[in-house]
C-alpha positions as CSV (number, residue, x, y, z in Angstrom):
1,M,189.3,164.0,103.0
2,G,186.2,163.4,100.8
3,K,182.8,161.9,101.5
4,V,181.7,158.4,102.2
5,F,178.3,156.8,102.8
6,A,177.9,155.5,106.4
7,T,175.3,152.9,107.1
8,P,174.8,151.7,110.6
9,K,174.8,147.9,111.3
10,A,171.4,146.4,112.1
11,G,170.3,147.2,115.6
12,V,173.2,149.6,116.3
13,L,172.6,153.2,117.3
14,V,175.4,155.3,115.9
15,R,175.8,159.0,116.5
16,H,177.7,161.7,114.6
17,E,180.5,163.5,116.3
18,N,178.0,166.3,117.2
19,G,175.7,163.8,119.0
20,K,173.0,163.7,116.2
21,Q,171.8,160.1,115.4
22,L,172.9,158.6,112.1
23,A,169.9,157.8,109.9
24,A,169.1,154.1,109.8
25,A,169.2,154.3,106.0
26,G,172.6,155.8,106.1
27,E,174.0,159.2,105.3
28,A,176.8,160.8,103.4
29,V,179.5,162.0,105.8
30,E,183.0,163.4,105.7
31,R,185.6,160.6,105.7
32,T,187.4,161.3,109.0
33,S,189.1,159.3,111.6
34,Y,185.9,159.3,113.6
35,W,184.0,157.3,110.9
36,L,187.0,155.1,110.2
37,R,187.0,154.1,113.9
38,R,183.2,153.4,113.8
39,E,183.9,151.1,110.8
40,R,186.8,149.4,112.5
41,D,184.6,148.9,115.6
42,G,181.9,147.2,113.5
43,D,179.3,149.9,114.0
44,V,179.0,151.1,110.4
45,T,179.7,150.1,106.9
46,L,181.4,152.8,104.8
47,S,181.0,152.8,101.0
48,Q,181.6,155.2,98.1
49,V,179.2,158.1,97.8
50,S,176.9,158.1,94.8
51,P,176.0,161.5,93.3
52,T,172.5,161.3,94.7
53,D,173.8,160.5,98.2
54,A,176.0,163.5,98.2
55,E,173.1,166.0,97.9
56,P,172.7,167.9,101.1
57,V,169.7,167.1,103.3
58,P,168.1,170.2,104.7
59,E,168.0,170.5,108.5
60,P,164.6,170.6,110.1
61,A,163.6,174.1,111.3
62,P,164.1,174.5,115.1
63,A,160.9,174.3,117.2
64,K,159.4,177.6,118.2
65,K,159.6,178.5,121.9
66,T,156.5,179.6,123.6
67,V,156.7,182.2,126.3
68,K,154.1,182.2,129.1
69,A,153.2,185.6,130.5
């Protein structure tokens, strides 16, 4: 479907379909019915993706687990 830039409205906590919080500055996301509903509900503003927004953001490394003996 393509990508769009999703920006949450001020003071609104918006989550991705997987439960991860949408960055307050916004993120490039796939244009799906999920994000169209968030826009219709007034939670986000969707806009065209600029080339710099489309660059993938690396995921943080998972925390190491410590094992107690």
